[in-house]
C-alpha positions in Angstrom: 8.5 -11.7 0.6 8.1 -12.5 4.1 4.7 -13.8 5.0 2.2 -11.7 7.0 -0.9 -12.9 8.8 -3.2 -9.4 8.4 -6.1 -8.2 7.8 -5.9 -5.0 5.6 -7.9 -2.2 5.3 -8.8 1.1 4.5 -9.3 3.7 7.2 -12.3 5.3 7.0 -12.7 9.0 8.3 -15.5 11.7 8.0 -15.6 13.9 5.2 -15.8 17.3 7.8 -14.9 17.8 11.5 -18.1 17.9 12.1 -19.5 15.3 11.2 -18.0 12.7 13.5 -20.2 9.9 14.4 -22.4 10.1 11.2 -21.1 7.0 10.2 -22.9 7.8 6.4 -20.1 10.6 6.0 -17.4 8.8 6.6 -15.3 7.5 3.9 -11.6 6.2 2.9 -9.1 8.6 4.5 -5.9 7.7 2.2 -4.6 5.7 5.5 -4.5 1.9 5.5 -4.9 0.0 8.8 -4.9 -3.9 9.7 -5.7 -6.1 12.0 -3.0 -8.5 12.7 -3.3 -12.6 14.2 -0.6 -12.5 17.1 -0.8 -14.8 20.1 -3.9 -16.3 19.0 -5.6 -12.8 18.8 -6.6 -9.9 16.4 -4.6 -6.8 17.7 -5.6 -3.0 15.5 -2.5 -1.9 13.8 -2.7 2.0 12.3 -0.9 3.1 9.2 0.9 0.7 8.0 2.2 0.8 4.5 1.0 -1.8 2.3 2.8 -1.3 -0.5 4.4 -4.5 -2.4 8.2 -4.9 -2.1 10.2 -4.2 -5.5 11.0 -7.0 -6.9 13.2 -8.2 -10.3 10.8 -10.8 -11.2 8.0 -7.3 -11.8 6.6 -7.1 -15.3 6.9 -3.0 -14.8 10.0 -3.2 -12.1 12.3 -0.2 -12.5 15.9 -0.8 -10.8 16.7 2.8 -9.6 20.3 1.8 -10.1 20.1 1.2 -13.6 17.1 3.3 -15.1 15.9 1.7 -18.0 12.2 2.6 -18.4 10.3 -0.3 -20.6 6.5 -0.1 -21.6 5.7 -3.8 -23.7 9.0 -4.8 -23.0 10.2 -2.0 -25.5 12.3 0.8 -23.7 11.2 4.1 -24.2 14.4 5.9 -22.4 17.4 5.0 -21.3 19.3 7.5 -18.6 23.7 6.4 -18.7 24.7 4.4 -15.9 
């Protein structure tokens, strides 16, 4: 996995369009932003994909090419390959 020099945080937005600038009414907007360390300075990056990549080493990873689904290492259903 590629290491990134990021500080990741929720994007904040007003809960209603008429409340812009009244920061007590701001909350997470389901968008994720970041500060990225580049060339000795922090750069603001909007709307990043903050999900971890799938890995065969993950306990709950289900390979879409071989969709056997497990819970607590027990097969709950297996689709034909």
